[in-house]
N, CA, C and O atoms as a GROMACS GRO file, in nm:
protein
  568
    1MET      N    1   8.542   8.692  10.452
    1MET     CA    2   8.420   8.678  10.492
    1MET      C    3   8.379   8.516  10.542
    1MET      O    4   8.279   8.487  10.608
    2LEU      N    5   8.477   8.424  10.496
    2LEU     CA    6   8.431   8.286  10.494
    2LEU      C    7   8.496   8.245  10.616
    2LEU      O    8   8.486   8.128  10.653
    3PHE      N    9   8.570   8.340  10.688
    3PHE     CA   10   8.679   8.319  10.813
    3PHE      C   11   8.565   8.346  10.935
    3PHE      O   12   8.575   8.282  11.040
    4ALA      N   13   8.474   8.429  10.920
    4ALA     CA   14   8.368   8.479  10.992
    4ALA      C   15   8.285   8.391  11.047
    4ALA      O   16   8.254   8.361  11.163
    5THR      N   17   8.244   8.342  10.904
    5THR     CA   18   8.124   8.217  10.904
    5THR      C   19   8.179   8.128  10.987
    5THR      O   20   8.126   8.089  11.091
    6GLN      N   21   8.291   8.092  10.942
    6GLN     CA   22   8.381   7.933  11.046
    6GLN      C   23   8.339   7.974  11.124
    6GLN      O   24   8.227   7.935  11.154
    7ARG      N   25   8.410   8.088  11.210
    7ARG     CA   26   8.399   8.119  11.378
    7ARG      C   27   8.292   8.133  11.401
    7ARG      O   28   8.271   8.061  11.499
    8ILE      N   29   8.184   8.192  11.367
    8ILE     CA   30   8.051   8.176  11.413
    8ILE      C   31   7.984   8.049  11.415
    8ILE      O   32   7.892   8.021  11.492
    9ALA      N   33   8.041   7.962  11.312
    9ALA     CA   34   8.001   7.792  11.341
    9ALA      C   35   8.057   7.745  11.451
    9ALA      O   36   8.003   7.698  11.550
   10GLY      N   37   8.180   7.762  11.425
   10GLY     CA   38   8.266   7.701  11.567
   10GLY      C   39   8.252   7.761  11.729
   10GLY      O   40   8.285   7.712  11.837
   11ASP      N   41   8.204   7.860  11.700
   11ASP     CA   42   8.134   7.951  11.846
   11ASP      C   43   7.998   7.840  11.893
   11ASP      O   44   7.987   7.800  12.009
   12ARG      N   45   7.898   7.801  11.777
   12ARG     CA   46   7.778   7.730  11.802
   12ARG      C   47   7.825   7.615  11.862
   12ARG      O   48   7.794   7.574  11.974
   13ARG      N   49   7.927   7.546  11.759
   13ARG     CA   50   8.004   7.382  11.813
   13ARG      C   51   7.988   7.394  11.952
   13ARG      O   52   7.907   7.335  12.023
   14TYR      N   53   8.098   7.500  11.995
   14TYR     CA   54   8.137   7.487  12.151
   14TYR      C   55   8.060   7.529  12.208
   14TYR      O   56   8.079   7.493  12.324
   15ARG      N   57   7.973   7.591  12.202
   15ARG     CA   58   7.836   7.601  12.270
   15ARG      C   59   7.768   7.510  12.304
   15ARG      O   60   7.734   7.501  12.422
   16ARG      N   61   7.727   7.412  12.204
   16ARG     CA   62   7.677   7.306  12.234
   16ARG      C   63   7.750   7.180  12.311
   16ARG      O   64   7.704   7.095  12.388
   17ARG      N   65   7.880   7.201  12.260
   17ARG     CA   66   7.930   7.099  12.344
   17ARG      C   67   7.945   7.132  12.506
   17ARG      O   68   7.941   7.047  12.595
   18LEU      N   69   7.961   7.265  12.521
   18LEU     CA   70   7.960   7.315  12.668
   18LEU      C   71   7.844   7.267  12.741
   18LEU      O   72   7.856   7.220  12.854
   19ALA      N   73   7.729   7.277  12.683
   19ALA     CA   74   7.599   7.286  12.717
   19ALA      C   75   7.561   7.130  12.760
   19ALA      O   76   7.482   7.095  12.848
   20ARG      N   77   7.642   7.045  12.670
   20ARG     CA   78   7.601   6.901  12.678
   20ARG      C   79   7.711   6.851  12.790
   20ARG      O   80   7.689   6.752  12.860
   21ARG      N   81   7.823   6.924  12.798
   21ARG     CA   82   7.895   6.882  12.933
   21ARG      C   83   7.819   6.913  13.047
   21ARG      O   84   7.788   6.822  13.124
   22ILE      N   85   7.783   7.036  13.068
   22ILE     CA   86   7.744   7.073  13.210
   22ILE      C   87   7.590   6.972  13.208
   22ILE      O   88   7.591   6.887  13.297
   23VAL      N   89   7.501   6.973  13.146
   23VAL     CA   90   7.423   6.853  13.123
   23VAL      C   91   7.466   6.737  13.180
   23VAL      O   92   7.401   6.702  13.278
   24ALA      N   93   7.561   6.664  13.146
   24ALA     CA   94   7.624   6.550  13.154
   24ALA      C   95   7.667   6.547  13.302
   24ALA      O   96   7.631   6.452  13.371
   25VAL      N   97   7.751   6.658  13.360
   25VAL     CA   98   7.816   6.679  13.478
   25VAL      C   99   7.682   6.681  13.594
   25VAL      O  100   7.688   6.620  13.702
   26TRP      N  101   7.564   6.763  13.547
   26TRP     CA  102   7.446   6.764  13.656
   26TRP      C  103   7.389   6.654  13.706
   26TRP      O  104   7.361   6.628  13.822
   27LEU      N  105   7.368   6.573  13.577
   27LEU     CA  106   7.321   6.424  13.558
   27LEU      C  107   7.410   6.342  13.673
   27LEU      O  108   7.375   6.314  13.788
   28LEU      N  109   7.512   6.319  13.619
   28LEU     CA  110   7.600   6.282  13.718
   28LEU      C  111   7.624   6.293  13.906
   28LEU      O  112   7.669   6.215  13.990
   29CYS      N  113   7.570   6.426  13.911
   29CYS     CA  114   7.587   6.455  14.042
   29CYS      C  115   7.461   6.431  14.096
   29CYS      O  116   7.470   6.403  14.215
   30PHE      N  117   7.309   6.431  14.040
   30PHE     CA  118   7.216   6.366  14.066
   30PHE      C  119   7.237   6.231  14.102
   30PHE      O  120   7.220   6.209  14.222
   31VAL      N  121   7.266   6.147  14.040
   31VAL     CA  122   7.272   5.998  14.026
   31VAL      C  123   7.379   5.989  14.143
   31VAL      O  124   7.337   5.915  14.232
   32TRP      N  125   7.507   6.042  14.170
   32TRP     CA  126   7.586   6.032  14.268
   32TRP      C  127   7.521   6.065  14.412
   32TRP      O  128   7.502   5.974  14.492
   33LEU      N  129   7.495   6.173  14.436
   33LEU     CA  130   7.383   6.210  14.557
   33LEU      C  131   7.287   6.149  14.575
   33LEU      O  132   7.270   6.125  14.694
   34THR      N  133   7.163   6.084  14.467
   34THR     CA  134   7.068   6.015  14.504
   34THR      C  135   7.110   5.913  14.552
   34THR      O  136   7.194   5.850  14.488
   35PRO      N  137   7.056   5.856  14.707
   35PRO     CA  138   7.096   5.725  14.747
   35PRO      C  139   7.026   5.586  14.655
   35PRO      O  140   6.906   5.612  14.648
   36ALA      N  141   7.043   5.502  14.610
   36ALA     CA  142   6.963   5.366  14.587
   36ALA      C  143   6.799   5.427  14.546
   36ALA      O  144   6.697   5.436  14.614
   37PHE      N  145   6.825   5.458  14.414
   37PHE     CA  146   6.700   5.487  14.332
   37PHE      C  147   6.603   5.358  14.358
   37PHE      O  148   6.490   5.400  14.379
   38GLY      N  149   6.611   5.208  14.365
   38GLY     CA  150   6.489   5.124  14.373
   38GLY      C  151   6.470   5.094  14.507
   38GLY      O  152   6.440   4.978  14.535
   39GLN      N  153   6.482   5.170  14.591
   39GLN     CA  154   6.460   5.157  14.747
   39GLN      C  155   6.293   5.197  14.760
   39GLN      O  156   6.268   5.291  14.684
   40ASN      N  157   6.209   5.164  14.813
   40ASN     CA  158   6.076   5.204  14.848
   40ASN      C  159   6.114   5.244  15.005
   40ASN      O  160   6.217   5.218  15.068
   41ALA      N  161   5.991   5.317  15.048
   41ALA     CA  162   6.019   5.391  15.196
   41ALA      C  163   6.012   5.303  15.324
   41ALA      O  164   6.061   5.341  15.430
   42VAL      N  165   5.942   5.172  15.309
   42VAL     CA  166   5.956   5.087  15.402
   42VAL      C  167   6.090   5.006  15.397
   42VAL      O  168   6.133   4.953  15.500
   43GLU      N  169   6.157   4.998  15.276
   43GLU     CA  170   6.268   4.954  15.292
   43GLU      C  171   6.390   5.027  15.322
   43GLU      O  172   6.494   4.981  15.368
   44GLN      N  173   6.361   5.167  15.285
   44GLN     CA  174   6.427   5.249  15.317
   44GLN      C  175   6.433   5.289  15.492
   44GLN      O  176   6.530   5.332  15.555
   45GLN      N  177   6.329   5.266  15.530
   45GLN     CA  178   6.349   5.272  15.697
   45GLN      C  179   6.412   5.156  15.744
   45GLN      O  180   6.471   5.152  15.852
   46LYS      N  181   6.401   5.065  15.671
   46LYS     CA  182   6.463   4.927  15.751
   46LYS      C  183   6.630   4.969  15.761
   46LYS      O  184   6.709   4.972  15.854
   47ILE      N  185   6.638   4.994  15.633
   47ILE     CA  186   6.821   5.003  15.620
   47ILE      C  187   6.855   5.122  15.675
   47ILE      O  188   6.974   5.134  15.704
   48ASP      N  189   6.760   5.239  15.704
   48ASP     CA  190   6.808   5.344  15.823
   48ASP      C  191   6.848   5.290  15.940
   48ASP      O  192   6.962   5.306  15.984
   49TYR      N  193   6.728   5.202  16.015
   49TYR     CA  194   6.709   5.128  16.146
   49TYR      C  195   6.839   5.061  16.151
   49TYR      O  196   6.909   5.075  16.252
   50LEU      N  197   6.888   4.977  16.032
   50LEU     CA  198   7.029   4.900  16.067
   50LEU      C  199   7.134   4.982  16.096
   50LEU      O  200   7.209   4.967  16.193
   51ILE      N  201   7.141   5.070  16.012
   51ILE     CA  202   7.258   5.186  16.028
   51ILE      C  203   7.285   5.235  16.174
   51ILE      O  204   7.385   5.221  16.244
   52ALA      N  205   7.166   5.295  16.196
   52ALA     CA  206   7.135   5.356  16.317
   52ALA      C  207   7.192   5.235  16.416
   52ALA      O  208   7.291   5.250  16.487
   53SER      N  209   7.125   5.132  16.409
   53SER     CA  210   7.213   5.005  16.465
   53SER      C  211   7.324   4.967  16.507
   53SER      O  212   7.360   4.905  16.607
   54VAL      N  213   7.400   5.034  16.378
   54VAL     CA  214   7.564   5.046  16.406
   54VAL      C  215   7.637   5.150  16.477
   54VAL      O  216   7.738   5.158  16.547
   55ALA      N  217   7.548   5.224  16.432
   55ALA     CA  218   7.606   5.392  16.492
   55ALA      C  219   7.596   5.419  16.616
   55ALA      O  220   7.656   5.510  16.673
   56SER      N  221   7.500   5.321  16.681
   56SER     CA  222   7.475   5.333  16.837
   56SER      C  223   7.529   5.248  16.915
   56SER      O  224   7.506   5.251  17.036
   57LEU      N  225   7.592   5.177  16.870
   57LEU     CA  226   7.689   5.075  16.930
   57LEU      C  227   7.775   5.133  17.054
   57LEU      O  228   7.879   5.180  17.009
   58LYS      N  229   7.769   5.146  17.197
   58LYS     CA  230   7.863   5.216  17.241
   58LYS      C  231   7.978   5.091  17.292
   58LYS      O  232   7.982   4.975  17.333
   59GLY      N  233   8.061   5.201  17.259
   59GLY     CA  234   8.198   5.083  17.292
   59GLY      C  235   8.250   4.967  17.191
   59GLY      O  236   8.340   4.885  17.214
   60ALA      N  237   8.176   4.980  17.078
   60ALA     CA  238   8.180   4.852  16.986
   60ALA      C  239   8.278   4.925  16.882
   60ALA      O  240   8.275   5.045  16.853
   61THR      N  241   8.387   4.801  16.818
   61THR     CA  242   8.481   4.831  16.747
   61THR      C  243   8.412   4.721  16.595
   61THR      O  244   8.386   4.602  16.579
   62PHE      N  245   8.409   4.846  16.513
   62PHE     CA  246   8.396   4.765  16.363
   62PHE      C  247   8.499   4.737  16.284
   62PHE      O  248   8.552   4.838  16.238
   63ILE      N  249   8.536   4.655  16.257
   63ILE     CA  250   8.672   4.583  16.204
   63ILE      C  251   8.646   4.551  16.039
   63ILE      O  252   8.577   4.455  16.006
   64ARG      N  253   8.702   4.632  15.951
   64ARG     CA  254   8.706   4.592  15.851
   64ARG      C  255   8.876   4.588  15.744
   64ARG      O  256   8.962   4.676  15.757
   65ASN      N  257   8.883   4.530  15.697
   65ASN     CA  258   9.001   4.475  15.644
   65ASN      C  259   9.128   4.481  15.738
   65ASN      O  260   9.239   4.525  15.708
   66GLY      N  261   9.092   4.435  15.840
   66GLY     CA  262   9.225   4.454  15.971
   66GLY      C  263   9.180   4.572  16.047
   66GLY      O  264   9.198   4.572  16.168
   67THR      N  265   9.122   4.679  15.986
   67THR     CA  266   9.156   4.812  16.049
   67THR      C  267   9.017   4.820  16.151
   67THR      O  268   8.907   4.803  16.098
   68SER      N  269   9.025   4.844  16.275
   68SER     CA  270   8.951   4.871  16.395
   68SER      C  271   8.884   5.045  16.351
   68SER      O  272   8.972   5.124  16.316
   69TYR      N  273   8.755   5.094  16.352
   69TYR     CA  274   8.668   5.152  16.306
   69TYR      C  275   8.590   5.196  16.436
   69TYR      O  276   8.541   5.095  16.485
   70ASP      N  277   8.558   5.306  16.509
   70ASP     CA  278   8.428   5.340  16.592
   70ASP      C  279   8.312   5.307  16.508
   70ASP      O  280   8.320   5.271  16.391
   71ALA      N  281   8.198   5.322  16.578
   71ALA     CA  282   8.099   5.283  16.504
   71ALA      C  283   8.012   5.382  16.436
   71ALA      O  284   7.934   5.356  16.344
   72GLU      N  285   8.034   5.501  16.493
   72GLU     CA  286   7.972   5.627  16.356
   72GLU      C  287   8.058   5.637  16.216
   72GLU      O  288   8.004   5.667  16.110
   73LYS      N  289   8.229   5.601  16.231
   73LYS     CA  290   8.263   5.573  16.136
   73LYS      C  291   8.249   5.448  16.036
   73LYS      O  292   8.282   5.449  15.918
   74ALA      N  293   8.195   5.343  16.105
   74ALA     CA  294   8.118   5.224  16.035
   74ALA      C  295   7.993   5.260  15.957
   74ALA      O  296   7.970   5.228  15.840
   75ALA      N  297   7.906   5.340  16.044
   75ALA     CA  298   7.769   5.352  15.998
   75ALA      C  299   7.792   5.446  15.862
   75ALA      O  300   7.727   5.434  15.758
   76ALA      N  301   7.909   5.549  15.889
   76ALA     CA  302   7.935   5.617  15.735
   76ALA      C  303   8.012   5.551  15.631
   76ALA      O  304   8.022   5.603  15.519
   77HIS      N  305   8.058   5.460  15.654
   77HIS     CA  306   8.123   5.360  15.555
   77HIS      C  307   7.980   5.311  15.509
   77HIS      O  308   7.945   5.324  15.392
   78MET      N  309   7.928   5.276  15.571
   78MET     CA  310   7.773   5.175  15.521
   78MET      C  311   7.712   5.280  15.412
   78MET      O  312   7.692   5.254  15.294
   79ARG      N  313   7.688   5.406  15.479
   79ARG     CA  314   7.604   5.494  15.387
   79ARG      C  315   7.694   5.520  15.243
   79ARG      O  316   7.646   5.511  15.130
   80LEU      N  317   7.815   5.550  15.271
   80LEU     CA  318   7.900   5.545  15.141
   80LEU      C  319   7.848   5.446  15.041
   80LEU      O  320   7.792   5.490  14.941
   81LYS      N  321   7.862   5.311  15.060
   81LYS     CA  322   7.863   5.222  15.022
   81LYS      C  323   7.714   5.197  14.955
   81LYS      O  324   7.698   5.133  14.851
   82LEU      N  325   7.611   5.256  15.030
   82LEU     CA  326   7.476   5.205  14.975
   82LEU      C  327   7.464   5.291  14.878
   82LEU      O  328   7.430   5.236  14.774
   83ARG      N  329   7.484   5.441  14.867
   83ARG     CA  330   7.512   5.503  14.789
   83ARG      C  331   7.583   5.478  14.641
   83ARG      O  332   7.532   5.515  14.535
   84PHE      N  333   7.676   5.428  14.649
   84PHE     CA  334   7.767   5.368  14.526
   84PHE      C  335   7.688   5.235  14.493
   84PHE      O  336   7.687   5.207  14.373
   85ALA      N  337   7.620   5.146  14.581
   85ALA     CA  338   7.554   5.033  14.524
   85ALA      C  339   7.456   5.049  14.434
   85ALA      O  340   7.432   4.957  14.356
   86GLY      N  341   7.384   5.166  14.431
   86GLY     CA  342   7.273   5.228  14.348
   86GLY      C  343   7.152   5.172  14.335
   86GLY      O  344   7.081   5.164  14.435
   87SER      N  345   7.118   5.135  14.241
   87SER     CA  346   6.986   5.064  14.221
   87SER      C  347   6.977   4.911  14.249
   87SER      O  348   6.877   4.842  14.231
   88ARG      N  349   7.088   4.872  14.293
   88ARG     CA  350   7.122   4.690  14.303
   88ARG      C  351   7.055   4.696  14.473
   88ARG      O  352   6.991   4.601  14.519
   89VAL      N  353   7.077   4.794  14.533
   89VAL     CA  354   6.976   4.768  14.694
   89VAL      C  355   6.849   4.810  14.675
   89VAL      O  356   6.834   4.932  14.662
   90LYS      N  357   6.756   4.743  14.669
   90LYS     CA  358   6.626   4.751  14.668
   90LYS      C  359   6.553   4.701  14.805
   90LYS      O  360   6.438   4.745  14.814
   91THR      N  361   6.596   4.619  14.913
   91THR     CA  362   6.570   4.577  15.047
   91THR      C  363   6.664   4.574  15.096
   91THR      O  364   6.777   4.556  15.049
   92ALA      N  365   6.612   4.602  15.254
   92ALA     CA  366   6.704   4.547  15.338
   92ALA      C  367   6.817   4.444  15.358
   92ALA      O  368   6.926   4.450  15.416
   93GLU      N  369   6.762   4.359  15.296
   93GLU     CA  370   6.879   4.216  15.275
   93GLU      C  371   6.964   4.269  15.179
   93GLU      O  372   7.086   4.265  15.191
   94ASP      N  373   6.895   4.330  15.064
   94ASP     CA  374   7.022   4.386  14.954
   94ASP      C  375   7.111   4.472  15.015
   94ASP      O  376   7.221   4.475  14.960
   95PHE      N  377   7.095   4.551  15.123
   95PHE     CA  378   7.200   4.608  15.165
   95PHE      C  379   7.304   4.544  15.255
   95PHE      O  380   7.422   4.581  15.252
   96ILE      N  381   7.255   4.441  15.341
   96ILE     CA  382   7.330   4.387  15.429
   96ILE      C  383   7.462   4.305  15.337
   96ILE      O  384   7.581   4.301  15.369
   97VAL      N  385   7.395   4.241  15.207
   97VAL     CA  386   7.490   4.164  15.126
   97VAL      C  387   7.582   4.256  15.042
   97VAL      O  388   7.696   4.214  15.021
   98TYR      N  389   7.546   4.384  14.986
   98TYR     CA  390   7.617   4.457  14.932
   98TYR      C  391   7.698   4.552  14.995
   98TYR      O  392   7.809   4.585  14.955
   99CYS      N  393   7.636   4.598  15.102
   99CYS     CA  394   7.728   4.706  15.166
   99CYS      C  395   7.761   4.682  15.301
   99CYS      O  396   7.845   4.746  15.365
  100ALA      N  397   7.687   4.579  15.349
  100ALA     CA  398   7.767   4.576  15.514
  100ALA      C  399   7.802   4.449  15.541
  100ALA      O  400   7.816   4.415  15.659
  101THR      N  401   7.823   4.353  15.430
  101THR     CA  402   7.883   4.222  15.484
  101THR      C  403   8.059   4.167  15.458
  101THR      O  404   8.128   4.092  15.527
  102SER      N  405   8.088   4.235  15.338
  102SER     CA  406   8.237   4.228  15.331
  102SER      C  407   8.290   4.324  15.245
  102SER      O  408   8.215   4.397  15.181
  103SER      N  409   8.420   4.333  15.234
  103SER     CA  410   8.494   4.422  15.192
  103SER      C  411   8.497   4.406  14.999
  103SER      O  412   8.540   4.301  14.950
  104SER      N  413   8.443   4.526  14.904
  104SER     CA  414   8.414   4.452  14.802
  104SER      C  415   8.578   4.488  14.736
  104SER      O  416   8.591   4.476  14.614
  105GLU      N  417   8.659   4.517  14.791
  105GLU     CA  418   8.801   4.517  14.750
  105GLU      C  419   8.885   4.392  14.764
  105GLU      O  420   8.940   4.341  14.667
  106SER      N  421   8.894   4.338  14.910
  106SER     CA  422   8.945   4.210  14.923
  106SER      C  423   8.875   4.095  14.950
  106SER      O  424   8.922   3.981  14.950
  107GLY      N  425   8.715   4.140  14.979
  107GLY     CA  426   8.648   4.029  14.992
  107GLY      C  427   8.624   3.962  15.162
  107GLY      O  428   8.552   3.874  15.208
  108ILE      N  429   8.715   4.049  15.215
  108ILE     CA  430   8.718   3.992  15.380
  108ILE      C  431   8.596   4.036  15.458
  108ILE      O  432   8.551   4.150  15.443
  109LYS      N  433   8.533   3.935  15.554
  109LYS     CA  434   8.431   3.967  15.595
  109LYS      C  435   8.447   4.088  15.722
  109LYS      O  436   8.536   4.077  15.808
  110TYR      N  437   8.353   4.196  15.720
  110TYR     CA  438   8.360   4.260  15.862
  110TYR      C  439   8.266   4.179  15.975
  110TYR      O  440   8.173   4.100  15.986
  111THR      N  441   8.364   4.260  16.051
  111THR     CA  442   8.314   4.189  16.193
  111THR      C  443   8.294   4.322  16.324
  111THR      O  444   8.348   4.432  16.332
  112ILE      N  445   8.199   4.259  16.407
  112ILE     CA  446   8.196   4.344  16.502
  112ILE      C  447   8.282   4.322  16.625
  112ILE      O  448   8.279   4.200  16.642
  113ARG      N  449   8.344   4.368  16.703
  113ARG     CA  450   8.381   4.367  16.834
  113ARG      C  451   8.320   4.425  16.964
  113ARG      O  452   8.341   4.544  16.988
  114PHE      N  453   8.260   4.365  17.033
  114PHE     CA  454   8.159   4.412  17.134
  114PHE      C  455   8.281   4.457  17.253
  114PHE      O  456   8.391   4.402  17.255
  115PRO      N  457   8.248   4.547  17.333
  115PRO     CA  458   8.318   4.556  17.454
  115PRO      C  459   8.360   4.456  17.566
  115PRO      O  460   8.444   4.467  17.656
  116ASP      N  461   8.242   4.314  17.522
  116ASP     CA  462   8.320   4.207  17.643
  116ASP      C  463   8.403   4.116  17.555
  116ASP      O  464   8.423   3.999  17.589
  117GLY      N  465   8.450   4.164  17.446
  117GLY     CA  466   8.534   4.088  17.393
  117GLY      C  467   8.452   4.013  17.251
  117GLY      O  468   8.512   3.982  17.148
  118GLN      N  469   8.327   3.997  17.270
  118GLN     CA  470   8.288   3.880  17.168
  118GLN      C  471   8.276   3.936  17.053
  118GLN      O  472   8.241   4.054  17.051
  119ILE      N  473   8.302   3.870  16.936
  119ILE     CA  474   8.311   3.910  16.810
  119ILE      C  475   8.187   3.855  16.697
  119ILE      O  476   8.162   3.735  16.696
  120VAL      N  477   8.116   3.942  16.610
  120VAL     CA  478   8.021   3.893  16.545
  120VAL      C  479   8.039   3.912  16.429
  120VAL      O  480   8.083   4.026  16.411
  121ASP      N  481   8.024   3.843  16.317
  121ASP     CA  482   8.006   3.864  16.152
  121ASP      C  483   7.896   3.991  16.154
  121ASP      O  484   7.786   3.981  16.210
  122SER      N  485   7.942   4.114  16.082
  122SER     CA  486   7.855   4.209  16.082
  122SER      C  487   7.746   4.155  16.001
  122SER      O  488   7.647   4.223  16.029
  123ALA      N  489   7.721   4.082  15.930
  123ALA     CA  490   7.562   4.024  15.829
  123ALA      C  491   7.485   3.965  15.967
  123ALA      O  492   7.364   3.975  15.985
  124THR      N  493   7.582   3.899  16.064
  124THR     CA  494   7.506   3.816  16.149
  124THR      C  495   7.398   3.888  16.257
  124THR      O  496   7.283   3.862  16.289
  125PHE      N  497   7.502   4.001  16.300
  125PHE     CA  498   7.437   4.124  16.404
  125PHE      C  499   7.314   4.210  16.292
  125PHE      O  500   7.202   4.238  16.335
  126LEU      N  501   7.346   4.238  16.178
  126LEU     CA  502   7.263   4.334  16.094
  126LEU      C  503   7.115   4.253  16.029
  126LEU      O  504   7.027   4.309  15.964
  127ARG      N  505   7.122   4.091  16.074
  127ARG     CA  506   7.051   4.001  16.035
  127ARG      C  507   6.932   4.022  16.163
  127ARG      O  508   6.810   4.040  16.152
  128GLY      N  509   7.015   4.011  16.281
  128GLY     CA  510   6.922   3.977  16.366
  128GLY      C  511   6.866   4.089  16.440
  128GLY      O  512   6.786   4.075  16.533
  129LYS      N  513   6.922   4.235  16.385
  129LYS     CA  514   6.875   4.373  16.393
  129LYS      C  515   6.727   4.345  16.300
  129LYS      O  516   6.612   4.360  16.340
  130LEU      N  517   6.770   4.304  16.177
  130LEU     CA  518   6.637   4.320  16.066
  130LEU      C  519   6.508   4.246  16.122
  130LEU      O  520   6.392   4.287  16.122
  131ALA      N  521   6.571   4.096  16.181
  131ALA     CA  522   6.479   4.019  16.265
  131ALA      C  523   6.388   4.086  16.372
  131ALA      O  524   6.269   4.058  16.385
  132GLU      N  525   6.459   4.185  16.452
  132GLU     CA  526   6.381   4.230  16.568
  132GLU      C  527   6.290   4.360  16.504
  132GLU      O  528   6.186   4.400  16.556
  133TYR      N  529   6.342   4.408  16.403
  133TYR     CA  530   6.217   4.508  16.348
  133TYR      C  531   6.123   4.437  16.288
  133TYR      O  532   6.008   4.477  16.304
  134GLN      N  533   6.141   4.333  16.216
  134GLN     CA  534   6.044   4.307  16.165
  134GLN      C  535   5.924   4.202  16.271
  134GLN      O  536   5.816   4.153  16.239
  135SER      N  537   5.965   4.199  16.344
  135SER     CA  538   5.897   4.135  16.450
  135SER      C  539   5.835   4.234  16.573
  135SER      O  540   5.773   4.174  16.661
  136ASP      N  541   5.841   4.311  16.581
  136ASP     CA  542   5.805   4.428  16.655
  136ASP      C  543   5.676   4.429  16.624
  136ASP      O  544   5.662   4.493  16.519
  137PRO      N  545   5.542   4.376  16.677
  137PRO     CA  546   5.418   4.392  16.650
  137PRO      C  547   5.358   4.524  16.717
  137PRO      O  548   5.238   4.536  16.693
  138SER      N  549   5.400   4.603  16.778
  138SER     CA  550   5.368   4.724  16.831
  138SER      C  551   5.379   4.827  16.719
  138SER      O  552   5.292   4.914  16.707
  139GLY      N  553   5.461   4.822  16.656
  139GLY     CA  554   5.491   4.911  16.546
  139GLY      C  555   5.596   5.015  16.576
  139GLY      O  556   5.629   5.096  16.490
  140GLU      N  557   5.660   5.015  16.720
  140GLU     CA  558   5.744   5.053  16.781
  140GLU      C  559   5.884   5.019  16.754
  140GLU      O  560   5.912   4.913  16.812
  141LYS      N  561   5.971   5.062  16.696
  141LYS     CA  562   6.109   4.986  16.647
  141LYS      C  563   6.211   5.011  16.769
  141LYS      O  564   6.238   5.121  16.817
  142PRO      N  565   6.251   4.914  16.799
  142PRO     CA  566   6.384   4.915  16.887
  142PRO      C  567   6.486   5.024  16.889
  142PRO      O  568   6.586   5.014  16.961
   0.00000   0.00000   0.00000
C-alpha cells in the first residue's frame, strides 16, 4: 500500500514539473517571437522605415564582418538583431546603435557599398534616412 501512495505522489510531482516546463517553454517562445517590447507605435514605424530603406537598396552591398550581403539579407539580419535586442530598443536611434551599426561579436562596423562604388557606414546612412523621415512635413514618408 505504501508503494502505491508513493507512486501517486510521484506522478503528481512529475505532472507539476511537466506543467512548469511547458509554461516556461511557452513564455520563452512568446518573448523570443515578440520584437522589442519597449517600442511604441511611432518608434516602431521609424524602425520599420529604416529596415525598408535598407531592403530597397537596389544594387547595393551590405558588408558585415568582411562578408558581402544583398539588401534583403541585410534587412533580415537587422530584424533578427532587433528581436534579440528586446526591450533595450525603445527608439529608432536605439535600433541604429544596437542593431545596425556594428557586429556584436567582432565590433567591426557595418558598411554599405553603393553601385557607384561609394562606401558609407550603415549608421551614417540610417541616421540620414531617419532625418529624412522626421523632416517630412507632409506626413508622407519617402
